[in-house]
N, C-alpha and C positions, 0 to 999 in steps of 0.2 A: 493480387492478393495483399491485403493490408497487413503490415507488421509481421510478415512471415519469413523475412530474409534479412541478412545483414553482412557486413564485412568488418573485420577488426583484428585484434591481436590476441593470441592465446595467452591467458594468464596462468592457468593450471590445466594439467592433463592427467587422466587416470592411468593406472598401470596398463601397459600393453598398447597404449595409444600410439598411432603413427605420427602424432603431432607433438611438438615440443613447445614449452613456454617461449614466447617471443616471436613465434611464427605468425606471419600475416595470412589470414584465411578468409574465405567466404563460407556462409553457412545458411541452412534452413534453421530458423529459430522462431518458434511460436512466441508471441508476445515480445517481439524484438524492438518495439518502441521503448527502448530502455538503454541504459549505459552498460549493463552487464547481463549476459545470458548464460545458461548452462544447457549444452546440447550434446546429443550422442555423437561419437566420432564419425559414424556413418553419414551424418548430415553435413560434414565439413569437407572442404577442399582447399588446397593452397591458393592463395591470391594469384591470379594471372600476372605474369611478369610485366612490369611497366604499367600496371593499372592502379589508378588512385582508389582509395577506399570508397570515396563517394560514388564513383561509377561502378565499382565492383559490387557494391551492395545491391545493384539492380540486376545482377546476373543470375543467381540461383533459380528463382521461381520460373522466369521466362524461358531459360534455356532447358531446364529439366522438363517443363511442360512441353515445349516444342520437340525436344529430342524423344521423349516418351511417345508423343502423338505420331511423329513422322517415322522414326526409326523402329520403335518397338511395336506399335500398333499397326500403322499403315504400311510399314515395310517399303517405304518409298525407295525407288531404285533409279539408277542413272538412266537418263533419256525419258523418264516419265514426266507427266505434267502435274503441277500443283497450283491450286487456287487458294490464296490466303486472304481471308476476310479480316479487315482491321489491320492491314499490313503495316501501318505506321505506329501501331501500339507495340508494347514491349515484346509480347509473345510473337507478334507478326514479324518484327525485325529479326528476332532470333530464328524464327522458322525460315525466313528468306536465306539467312546465312547457312543454316543446316542443309537446306535443299541445294544451294549452290555448291556446297562442299561435296554432296552426294553426286552432283551432276545432273540434277533434274531441271526442267524448264519451269519457271515461276511466273504466275500471274497473281495480281493482288488488287484489293479494293481499299479505298480510304474515303473519308467524308468531305475533304476540302481539296481545292486545287493545289495548295501548298503541300499537303501531305502526299498527294499523288506525284508531285514533282520529286519529293524525297524518295518515294518508292522507285521511280525510274533511275534516280541517282544510285540506289542500292542494287540495281541490276535486274529488276523484274522486266519481263518482255513487254508487258502492257499493264497499265494501272487504270482501274475502272472506278466509277462512283458508287460507293456502298449505300448511298441514300436514295438511289434510283434502282428500280427493278430491272432497268435496261441492261444492267451488268450481265444478266444471264444470256441474253441474245448476243452481247458483245463477246462473251467467253466462247460461245459456240462458234461464232464467226472466226475468232482468232485461232481456233483449233480445227478449222475446216469442217465443222459440224460433228466432230467426234466427241467432244467434251474432254474433261480432265480426268486424270487417274485418281487424284486425291483432292478433297476439299477440306481445308482447315477452317471450320465455321465458328463465327461468333455472332451471327445475326439470328433474329428470332422471327417467328410468324411466317408470313408469306415469303419473305426473303430467304428464310431457311428452306422452304419447300422448293423455291426456284433454284437454290444452290444444289439440292439433291438431284434435280433434273439435269444439272450440268455434268453429271458424272458419266464417264464412258463405261462400257461393259467391264465388269470386274473392278469397278471403282470402289474407293474407300472414303467414307464420310466420317470425319472426326469432329465431334461436337465439343467445343470448349465453353460455350455460354451456358449459364445455369437457369436462365429465365424460363425456358421451355420445360426444363426438368421439373421445376417447382410448380409451374402452371399445369403440369401433366398434359402438355400439348400432344395431340394425336397426329400420327403420320400415316398416310395411306401406304399400303404395301405394294402398290402397282410398280413403282420404280425398281423394287428389289427383284423383279423377275429377270433383271439383267445381271444377276449375280453380284449385287452390291453388298458391301459390308458397312455396318454402322457401329461407331465406337463413341461412348460417352466418357469424357475425361474430367476428373476432379483431382488435380495434382496435390491438393491439400492432404488427401488420404494416403498418398504414396508412402510417406515417411512412417506413418503410423501402421498401415496395413502391410506394406511390402518394402521394408527398409533395405532388403537386398537389392531390389530394383533401383531404389533411389541412390544407393551407394554406387552401383554400376553406372548409372546415368551421370552422376557427378564426375566419375573418372573419365567418361567419354567426353564430357564438356571440357574438362581440364586439358585433355589431349587436343581438342579443337583450338583452344586458346594457345597452347604451346606451339602448334605448328602454324599459327597465324591465320587460320581459317575464320576464327570468331573474334569479334570485338564487342565490347559493351555497347548497349544501345545509347542513343542520345538521352541525356538526363537533365531534368530541371531540379536544381538543388535548393532546398529551403532550410533555414535554421529552425531549430526546434520551436523557437518563439513564433515562427511564421507558419505553424501547422495549419491554422485556420485558412490561410491563403492557399496552402498546398491542396487541401481538401476541396476548396472552392474551385480551383483550377481543374481538378479531376471531375468534379460534378458537372462542369460546363464543357467537358471533353475538349478543352483547348490545349492539352498537353500532347507532346510527341515523345514516344519512347516511354520512359519511366519518370516518376516523381520520387525524389529521395529526400528524406529528412536527415539532417546532420545533427547528431546528438549534442546536447549542451555540454559545455566544458564542466568538468567535475569541480564543484565549489571547494574552495579551501576549507579545510576542517576548522570549524569554529572552536576556539579554546573553551574549556570548561569555565562557566561563570564563577566569579569569586563568591564565596559564601556571604550571604547577607542575612541579618537577623529578621525575625518576624516582628514587624512594627507597622504603625500606621493603620489606615482603614483597609479592611478586606471585603471584597465583593465575592459572594458565593452564589452562583447561579445553580439552583437545585439545592439550596441550603436549608430548606424548611422541613427536611425529613431525611430518613435513611442515613447513609454514610456522609452525605453533604452536611447534615446537622451535626454528626459526630465530629467532622472536620472543624466546624465552627467552634465547638466546645474546646477542641484541642488548641485551636488558634488563640482563643480567649485566655487559655491557661499558659500560653507561651509567648505573649508579648503583643498580640493585636490590641490596638487602641479603640477600635470600633468595628462592628460587624454589620454588613448589609446583606441580608438573606432574601433571596428572590426566588419566586416560583410563579407559575402562570396564575394560580389561584390566590397566592398570598397567604394561604392558610395551611397549617400543618395537618397531617392525618391524625386521627384520634390517637393512634399509638404513639405519636411523637409530641403531642400537645404538652404533656407534663414536662418533658425534657426541655422544650423550647421555653416554657414558662420559667424553669429553673435557671436557664441561661440568661434570660432577660432580667432576672432578679439579681444577677451578679454585678460586679463592678464595671464590666465592659459594656458600653452602650450597644444595644441591638436594635437594628432597624429592619422591619420586614416590609416587603413591597410585592404587590401583584403586578408582574411585568412579563409580557411574552418575550422570551429571549430572541425570537426571530423577527421582532419588530424593531427595525433600526431606529425609527424616530423615538419610540418609547425608551429604548436602551440609551439613546443619546441624552434624553431628559434625565434619566436616572444617573448617568455618569456626571452630568452637570451638578445634580443635587449632592452627590458624594463629594466631588472635588470642591464644592462650595461650602462644605461643612467645617472647614478649618483643619481637618486632619488629612494629610496627604495620603493618596492611595498607595498602600504598601503591597497589595497582592490581589490577584484574581484567581478564583477557582471555578472552573466550568465543570459542574457535576450533573448537569441536566441529563435526563435519560427517559426514554419512552420505549417500552418493550411491546412487541406484537409478534409473537413467534408464529412462523408458518413456513412450510416448504415452498420452494420457488414457484411451483405450479399453482399455488394458492395465492400468490401475491398479486396485487394490482398497484397502480400508480398512487392511489390514495394511501394504502397501507405503507408503502415504501416511504412516501413523503412524511407520514406521521412519525415514523421512527427516525428518519435521517435528518429532518429539518432542525429539530432542537439542538442536536449535536453539531451538525455542520454549519448551518446558517448562524446559530447562536455563537459558535466559536469564531467564525469569520467576523461577525459584528464586534465581538470583544477585541479581536485582534486589531481591527481598524480603529476602534475608539481608544486604544492604548499605545498606538505607534508614536504619536507626537510627544507624549509624556509617559513613558513606560514605567510600570511599577517595578518593585524589586523582584517580584515573583509572578509568574504566569503559568498556572497549572491546569492541565487538561486531563480529566479523568477518562481513561480508556479502559480496555478489558484485556485479560490474558487471552481471550479467544481470538484476538487480532493476530496472534502468532500462527494459529492453525485452523481458524474457522470454527463454526459451531452449527450443527444441523438445525435448521429452523430459524436461524438468526442472520441471514444474509445481509439485510439492510443495516442491522445493528453493528455487525462486524465491519462492513464497508465504511460506515460512519466513523467508527473508532480508528480505522486505518487513516482516514482523512485527518483526524485530530493529530495523529503522529506525524503526518506530512506537514501539517501547519506548524507544529512545534519545531520541526527541522528548518522550515523556511524562516521562522522568527530567529532561530539561533544563527542561521547563515547571515541574517541581516543585522546581527549584533544585538538582538533584543532577547530578553528572558523568555524562555519557553521550555516546558517540560511536560511530556505526555507520560502518564503513569498507567500502565496496563495492570489493573488490579485483578487478582484472582477473586473468585466468589467470596463474599464476606457473609458468613453464616448468620450473624446475630444483628444484622441491620437491613433495613429496607425490605424488599419483597421476599428475599430468601428467609428472613426471620419468620415470615408468615406462611411459607410454602415448603413444608417438609419434603414433599415429593420431588420438587425441583432441586432442593439441597442434595438429596440422595443421588439424583441423576447426575448432577454436576460433579459430585465427589467421585462417582464411578467414571465419569468422562475424563477427569483429570488424573485419576489414579492416586488421589491423595486427599487428606483431610482439607477442609476449607479454612480460610483465614478467619480470625476474629477481628472486630473493629480495633481492639487494642493493639493487636499485632500490626495491623495495617498502619495505624497512626504512629506507632514506633518507627516503622519503616519510613513514613513521611518525614519524621523529624530527622532521620539520618540523611535523607535526600536533600533536605534544606540546609543541613549543616555541612554536608560534603557533596556539593552538586556534581552529578555525573558528567563525563565527557559527552555522552550521547544525549540527543534530544528526546529519546523515548526509552523507557525502561519498563520491565515487567516485575511485579511483586506477587509471587504466588508459590506456595509449596507444590513441588512437582515430584512425581515418581516416574522417571522417564522410562524405566523398564516396563512398567505396567501400561503406560500410555502408548509405548511403541507398538504394543500388540493391537491397539485399536486404530492407530493413525499411520497409514503408509507414508504420509508426508515426512515423518520423522526419519525415514530412511534416505531422504534427499540430502544433498550437500549443505543445504541451508542449516540443518541441525547437526552437522557433523561434530561441532564442538561440544555438544551435550550428549552425544551417543555414548553408551556404556557397553562394556564387553558382554554384559548379560542381556542386552536389549533384544537380542534375536531369539531368546529361548521361548519355549512354549508357555502360554499363560498358565498361572497356577490353577485357575478354574478348569482349564482344559485337562490338566493332569488329573484333577479330581474326577472329571467325567470319564476320562479314559480308564481310570482305575475302576469306576463303577460298572462300566460295560465290558471290561476285560473278560474275554472268554465266553461272553453271551452270544447266542445266535442273533442274527440281524433283527428278527421280529422282537425279541425281548429287549435288545438294546434300544430299538426305536421306542418301545414302551417306556423305558426309563427316561429317555430324553424328553419324550412327550410329557411325562409327569412334571419334569422340571419346567418346561415351557408353560404348562397349565398353571403352575404356581406363580410364575412371573406375570402371566397374563391376568391372573386374578388380582395381583397387586396393582397392576396398571389400571384395570377397570374398577378396582375397589369392590370386588364381588367375592363371595365364597368360591373356593376352587371347585366345589361340587357343582356349581352352576355353569362352569366353563365347559363347553362341548368341543373336544379337540378335533371333531370331524365336521365342524361348521366353519365356513370361510371366515377369516378374521374380520373382513368388511361387514359381514352379517352380525358379528358379535358387537359391533358398535365402534370399531377402531377408526380413528381419524389418522391423518398423516403423521401427526406428532406422536400419537400413541404407537404407531408402527415404528417410528424412529426409536422410541424408548425401548420397545421390545428388541429391536435390532441391536442396540448398544449393549443392553443387558445380556443378551444371548452371546454376543461376540466376546464380551469380557469374560463371562462364566465358562465358555466352552472353547475359546481360542480359535474361532472360525470366522469366515467372512460371509455376511448375508446381504445380498443385494436388496435394497429397499423395495424394489419392484416385486420381489418374491413374496413380501408381506402384503403389499397393497394390491396385488393382482388376483386376489381371491384364493390364495393358498390356505389350507387348513394347518393346524398345529401338527397333526399327524404327518402330513406330507412334508412340512418344514423339518420335522424331526428326521425324516428319511434323508433329506438333503444334508443335514448337519452330520448324520452318521457317515455319509459318503466322504465328507471332508475330514472327519476325525480318523477314519480308517485309511483314507488316502491311497488306496490301491488303484490299479488301472481301471477296474470295473466299478469303482466306488459310486459314481453317479448313478449307474443303472441299479446297482445293489441297493442304494439308499431309496431310490424311487420305488423299487419293487417292495421293499420292506414297508414303506409307508402305505403303499397300496394294499398290501396284505393286511395291515392293521385296519384299514378302512373296511376291507371285506369281512374280517373277523367281527368288526363292530356290527356290520349288517347281519351276520349270522346270529350274533348274540341278541340283537334287536328282534330278529324274527321269532326267537323262541319265547319272548315274554312281552312283546309290545304289539299293539294293534296294527293291522295291515296298512292302515292309512299312513302311520308314522314310518313304517318300513318303506312304503312307496316314496315318501318325501325324501328320506335319507338316500335311497337308491338314485333318485333323480339328481340329488346334490352331488353324489359321487361321480355320476356320469358327466356332470357339468365341469367338475374340477379335474 
């Protein structure tokens, strides 16, 4: 399993933890291709005595998987026989050690003569060729025709079926490979007439779904290392810079045991750059409109001697034409160019033109941006490339072209959403995250580099023209939006007093309100901005609770439905009287982003959590109101109560309809209620 385990030293521990700072440990840690991770204590065990970090990092997944498979599921006992497929792999080597500690007889397979020699060295009774189906006959011969009690399988297709046939009566088959699961491979039931058992194992789910079992398994493994029964598997260790070679080795199945990546040494913190004035020529990519053009005006007023404004078209939008003309009429020369920021050759020619103009390059601003909002399920490679390329490739080209003769300033315009993500903007957020990493790399290399995560700027660019998006972002952030003037004032402060960090965020934030919408703010990453009142119920929720206080469930659902109808009308830009609360939202014309808009608005107003699938899977507003009521009242039977209240509202709607609407409409509404 890639990047799911590690070894290291505890830096901080929560209250009541059994671990102390400074202790050496091994751990399950999702996304552990990193220098630091945060993990639950249940996923941690002390480093086996005398074990180096590099080899200890290979222990958690393989030993937990093998221990769970053999001891918990298969209940392997002393004197029984075990067949381990892929015995020279990490799990296979761990399984052999566990079986020998139990006192079982072990047979194994491997794909090369060298690996089979290793297996015999590890103590298996016989090693067979996993690339030949003859192993099945050889196993039966080695067991006198009886077969084995347990098969630990990692083979697919016919080899898997032959392995099943190797089981003795009351045998246990434990499947570790995932290929047949995802291929939905069918297995004939005839072998199971012999009282066989089949177990499918995906150890990745243990920590999430059954942390109690994972904790117990970690303790059992620690005991095995403590008494000398277990040892780490053979490891091939690569430095982080050699990651490509490590993956290639795995792809070719040339490794034995485990492949370990050694983390890079922490770079020395780069000192804050010395303040430098705004001077010389400035190149602004994305400078012909929006906040990029506002930045150009500010630079012209604060010392820039020439401006080079670049966009793909080379032309301003109609809304920006007058401002650009006024800037060009001023005392600072303004040069506009149509250049694709992702075209290395074109950008090289532009840079030669700038540096040949007699005014040294004083600064670079990368403000290019393309938006194409969509939920992940609606993205394709073309849409992702369209958003990410201008930011990422454009920034990397600017970086490469300024390394030999760096300007005083190198600014990368990022976004506040890089802190905590933004629904519908996965490529945009990822691209901005890359900009922040690039700024850090430049600073580590002694070069200027600063990524600024701007909050939404209300009076510039697309937000100035899109009132709906402005309102949505203000709700999302829990605060008013920036003005261009405020943002440029902050820019001046950053240039006059360069920060120690290579990435900063400039945005008004109301953390208390935002915490009600973002569970991420409860993580240690945001501990330094957490406030004492961040965990309180949202103001909107208090209003709703007051509104429905003392009302029967049916009336409470009606009140909540009225609020949802009003919000839906705003999103669809239709009169509320035209919104049918008993019609599935998908039939009302909702797309995925509209569903997200309703989710965020309802969560903010009512202090609840609404799964996006609840909106996109055909639910009506009346039924959604029932679910919201369940959360607001929060008793043990809330979910059932809310669903029943929503259903009663639908039934009442049908009764009302029957009294004054033609029978055909009643039939259609009834069918719709049955579907939902």
